[in-house]
C-alpha positions as CSV (number, residue, x, y, z in Angstrom):
1,M,0.1,-0.1,0.1
2,D,0.9,3.4,0.2
3,T,3.5,4.7,2.3
4,G,1.1,7.1,4.2
5,S,-1.1,4.4,5.2
6,H,1.7,1.8,6.3
7,L,3.1,4.6,8.5
8,L,-0.5,5.4,10.0
9,F,-0.9,1.7,10.6
10,G,2.2,1.9,12.4
11,V,0.8,4.4,14.8
12,T,-2.3,2.5,15.5
13,L,-0.3,-0.6,16.2
14,A,1.5,1.0,18.7
15,G,-1.9,2.3,20.2
16,L,-2.9,-1.6,20.3
17,A,0.4,-2.2,22.1
18,M,-0.7,-0.3,24.8
19,A,-3.4,-2.8,26.0
20,D,-0.1,-4.6,27.4
21,P,-0.2,-3.3,31.1
22,A,3.8,-3.0,30.8
23,V,3.4,-0.8,27.8
24,A,0.7,1.2,29.3
25,A,2.6,1.7,32.6
26,H,6.1,2.9,31.3
27,P,6.0,6.1,28.7
28,E,9.7,5.1,27.6
29,L,8.5,1.8,26.5
30,Q,5.5,3.3,24.7
31,H,8.0,5.7,22.9
32,A,10.0,2.8,22.0
33,V,7.4,0.8,20.6
34,L,6.0,3.7,18.6
35,A,9.3,4.3,17.0
36,A,9.8,0.9,16.3
37,A,6.2,0.4,15.0
38,L,6.4,3.1,12.5
39,L,9.9,2.1,11.2
40,G,8.7,-1.6,11.1
41,S,5.3,-0.6,9.4
42,H,7.9,1.1,6.4
43,A,11.0,-1.0,6.5
44,P,10.1,-3.7,3.7
45,D,9.5,-0.6,1.4
46,F,13.2,0.3,2.3
47,D,14.3,-1.2,-1.2
48,A,12.9,2.0,-2.9
49,V,16.8,2.5,-2.6
50,M,16.7,0.6,-6.0
51,R,15.1,3.7,-7.6
52,L,18.7,5.2,-7.5
53,R,19.6,2.3,-10.3
54,G,16.7,3.3,-12.4
55,P,13.1,2.6,-12.8
56,S,13.7,-1.3,-14.3
57,A,15.6,-2.2,-11.3
58,Y,13.0,-0.7,-9.0
59,I,10.2,-2.8,-10.2
60,R,12.5,-6.0,-10.7
61,H,13.1,-5.6,-6.9
62,H,10.7,-4.0,-5.3
63,R,8.5,-5.7,-2.8
64,G,11.1,-8.7,-3.4
65,L,13.6,-9.7,-0.5
66,T,12.6,-7.0,2.0
67,H,9.3,-8.6,1.9
68,S,10.7,-12.2,1.7
69,L,9.7,-15.0,4.1
70,P,12.7,-14.4,6.5
71,A,12.6,-10.6,6.0
72,P,10.5,-10.0,9.4
73,L,13.1,-12.1,11.5
74,A,15.9,-9.7,10.1
75,W,14.1,-6.4,10.4
76,A,12.5,-7.0,13.9
77,P,15.8,-7.1,15.6
78,L,17.5,-4.9,13.3
79,L,14.7,-2.1,14.4
80,G,13.4,-3.1,17.7
81,F,16.5,-3.3,19.7
82,P,18.2,0.0,18.9
83,A,14.6,1.6,19.4
84,A,14.3,-0.1,22.8
85,W,18.1,1.2,23.8
86,L,17.4,4.6,22.5
87,F,14.4,5.4,24.6
88,G,15.9,3.8,27.7
89,A,13.3,0.6,27.5
90,G,16.3,-1.9,27.2
91,E,14.6,-4.2,30.1
92,W,11.6,-4.7,27.4
93,S,13.6,-5.3,24.5
94,W,11.9,-8.1,23.5
95,T,8.5,-6.5,23.6
96,V,9.7,-4.1,21.3
97,V,11.0,-6.5,19.0
98,L,7.6,-8.4,19.1
99,W,5.8,-5.1,18.2
100,T,8.1,-4.5,15.5
101,L,7.7,-8.1,14.3
102,L,4.3,-7.5,13.9
103,A,4.1,-4.1,12.1
104,V,6.7,-5.7,9.4
105,C,4.3,-8.8,8.9
106,F,1.3,-6.4,8.8
107,H,2.9,-4.5,6.1
108,I,4.0,-7.5,3.9
109,V,0.1,-9.0,4.3
110,L,-1.2,-5.7,3.3
111,D,1.0,-5.6,0.2
112,L,-0.1,-9.3,-0.8
113,F,-3.6,-7.9,-0.8
114,N,-2.7,-5.2,-3.5
115,A,-2.6,-6.2,-7.2
116,Y,1.1,-5.7,-7.5
117,G,2.0,-8.7,-5.3
118,V,5.0,-9.6,-3.6
119,Q,7.6,-12.3,-3.2
120,C,6.9,-13.0,0.2
121,L,7.9,-16.7,0.0
122,R,11.3,-16.1,-1.1
123,P,13.7,-18.1,-0.8
124,I,11.2,-21.1,-1.2
125,R,9.6,-19.8,-4.0
126,R,10.3,-16.6,-6.3
127,K,6.5,-16.2,-7.8
128,W,4.8,-13.3,-7.1
129,L,1.6,-13.7,-5.3
130,H,-1.1,-11.1,-5.0
131,L,-4.7,-11.4,-3.9
132,D,-6.3,-8.5,-5.7
133,A,-8.6,-7.7,-2.9
134,L,-7.4,-4.0,-2.0
135,P,-6.5,-0.9,-3.9
136,L,-3.1,0.5,-3.3
137,F,-4.7,3.3,-1.4
138,D,-7.8,2.2,0.7
139,P,-10.0,5.0,1.8
140,Y,-11.8,2.9,4.4
141,L,-8.8,1.7,6.0
142,F,-7.0,4.8,6.0
143,G,-10.3,6.7,7.3
144,G,-10.7,4.3,10.2
145,H,-7.2,4.2,11.2
146,A,-6.4,8.0,11.1
147,A,-9.9,8.3,13.6
148,A,-8.2,5.9,15.9
149,A,-4.8,7.7,15.7
150,L,-6.4,11.0,16.6
151,L,-8.0,9.4,19.6
152,L,-4.8,8.2,20.6
153,L,-2.5,11.1,20.1
154,S,-5.3,13.6,21.5
155,G,-5.1,11.5,25.0
156,Y,-8.6,10.0,24.8
157,S,-9.3,7.5,27.7
158,Y,-10.6,4.9,25.5
159,A,-8.2,5.4,22.5
160,V,-6.6,1.9,23.2
161,L,-10.3,0.4,23.0
162,A,-10.5,2.3,19.6
163,C,-7.2,0.7,18.3
164,M,-8.4,-2.7,19.4
165,L,-11.8,-1.9,17.6
166,V,-10.3,-0.7,14.3
167,Y,-7.9,-3.9,14.0
168,V,-11.0,-6.1,14.5
169,L,-13.0,-4.1,11.8
170,T,-9.8,-4.2,9.6
171,A,-9.6,-8.0,9.6
172,L,-13.3,-8.2,8.8
173,Y,-13.0,-5.6,6.0
174,M,-10.1,-7.5,4.5
175,A,-11.7,-10.5,4.8
176,W,-15.2,-9.3,3.1
177,R,-12.9,-7.8,0.5
178,L,-11.4,-11.1,-0.3
179,T,-14.6,-12.9,-0.5
180,V,-16.0,-10.6,-3.0
181,N,-12.9,-10.7,-5.0
182,R,-13.3,-14.7,-5.4
183,V,-17.1,-14.2,-6.4
184,V,-16.2,-12.0,-9.0
185,L,-13.3,-13.8,-10.1
186,S,-15.5,-17.4,-10.0
187,K,-17.8,-15.6,-12.2
188,L,-15.2,-14.2,-14.9
189,T,-13.7,-17.9,-15.0
190,A,-16.9,-19.2,-16.0
191,H,-17.5,-16.6,-18.4
192,Y,-14.5,-16.9,-20.2
193,S,-14.0,-21.0,-19.3
194,M,-10.4,-20.3,-18.2
195,D,-8.4,-20.8,-15.2
196,A,-8.3,-18.4,-12.4
197,A,-4.8,-17.7,-12.5
198,C,-5.2,-16.2,-15.9
199,I,-7.1,-13.4,-14.6
200,T,-6.0,-10.2,-12.9
201,L,-8.5,-8.3,-10.8
202,L,-7.8,-4.6,-10.1
203,P,-10.2,-3.0,-7.3
204,S,-11.4,0.2,-7.6
205,L,-10.6,2.8,-4.9
206,L,-14.2,2.9,-3.3
207,G,-14.7,-0.8,-3.9
208,T,-17.7,-0.6,-5.9
209,S,-16.4,-2.0,-9.1
210,W,-13.4,-4.0,-10.3
211,Q,-11.3,-3.8,-13.5
212,Y,-10.0,-7.0,-14.9
213,V,-7.4,-8.4,-17.3
214,A,-7.9,-11.9,-18.8
215,D,-5.1,-13.8,-20.5
216,T,-7.3,-15.9,-23.1
217,G,-4.5,-17.2,-24.8
218,D,-4.4,-15.4,-28.2
219,E,-5.3,-12.1,-27.0
220,Y,-6.0,-10.1,-23.3
221,A,-9.6,-9.1,-22.6
222,T,-10.4,-6.6,-20.5
223,G,-13.5,-5.0,-18.7
């Protein structure tokens, strides 16, 4: 997804972490988790440095190794331990690492739900995987998490509950979008009498319609 959304999800993930009594009771740990969650939510996209080698190199490598199967296990300690040390929360280093791990994993899952796809199973498989269920920018997810983040940053007493609620709704929303995607895909495969792997769906911004590209063998059909 877009950078702004990933960073926003890092803020609400840090709010969710405050459901842990240890995080809620220690401001230095809260700051460490917030910093680590923000970094972790963006870390897989650090491969943007490939832009320096040109557009083709960026397209070839973006969402590759930095989004791979072992990547979260590398990003979590690499970002979590320094964040814990920097904010004086060394006693809870593994707590910070855990929330960093969750932030990185959530980033990769969100990218998997896009049409662009990720090589999240490397080094086992190099195939690009994509679920085609969410647009690169989803206004509903952004709006919900922005509201929770505003409550959190404003010091609202029930902000943690708001963060918990928004993540429950996020899970339900993503499951619903994936279900609708599969229904649309089944109708297209029946219409074209082809394998589902030959059809790519592109969800619209508001989710009210879907564009598609179908590889019929002799030509590409769009609609």
